[in-house]
C-alpha positions in Angstrom: -0.4 0.1 -0.1 3.0 2.4 1.0 3.9 2.2 -2.8 0.8 3.9 -3.9 -0.6 6.1 -1.0 1.8 8.2 1.7 1.3 7.7 5.4 -0.8 11.3 5.1 -3.5 10.1 2.2 -4.2 6.5 4.1 -4.5 8.7 7.2 -6.7 10.8 6.2 -9.1 9.3 3.7 -8.8 5.3 4.6 -9.0 5.6 8.2 -12.3 7.7 8.3 -14.0 5.3 6.2 -13.0 2.2 8.3 -14.7 3.8 10.9 -17.7 4.9 9.3 -17.9 1.0 8.0 -17.4 -0.2 11.5 -20.0 1.8 13.0 -22.6 1.7 10.2 -22.7 -1.7 8.2 -23.4 -5.4 9.4 -21.7 -7.4 11.0 -19.3 -9.0 8.4 -18.6 -5.7 7.3 -17.5 -4.2 10.0 -14.9 -7.3 10.9 -13.3 -6.6 7.4 -13.3 -3.2 8.3 -12.2 -4.2 11.3 -9.4 -6.4 10.0 -8.2 -3.6 7.3 -7.8 -0.9 9.7 -5.5 -3.1 12.6 -3.3 -4.1 9.0 -3.0 0.1 8.1 -1.9 0.5 11.3 0.3 -2.3 11.4 1.6 -1.8 8.3 0.6 1.5 6.6 1.3 4.6 9.4 3.9 6.0 11.0 4.4 6.0 14.5 3.0 9.3 15.2 -0.2 8.0 13.9 -0.4 4.5 15.3 0.3 6.5 18.7 -3.0 8.9 17.5 -5.0 6.0 17.2 -3.5 3.9 20.4 -4.6 7.3 22.6 -7.9 7.4 20.3 -9.2 4.1 20.5 -8.8 3.8 24.1 -11.5 6.5 24.7 -13.6 5.3 21.9 -13.7 1.2 23.5 -13.6 1.5 26.8 -16.9 1.2 28.6 -18.1 4.2 30.2 -17.9 3.0 33.8 -14.3 2.8 33.6 -13.9 6.8 32.6 
């Protein structure tokens, strides 16, 4: 993927699309979007973007009673 898109382009275009599908689609699409997002984070994004996701994903998926 890095041969075709920069890390910034992935972060600005594909990541929001993955989040949209993870929140609004049927289960098979949600799971595929989650796997794709995990691969993008692991292989396609710089350390700065990984740290951003680490901070923000915790707040999204933490149960309310832990906040």
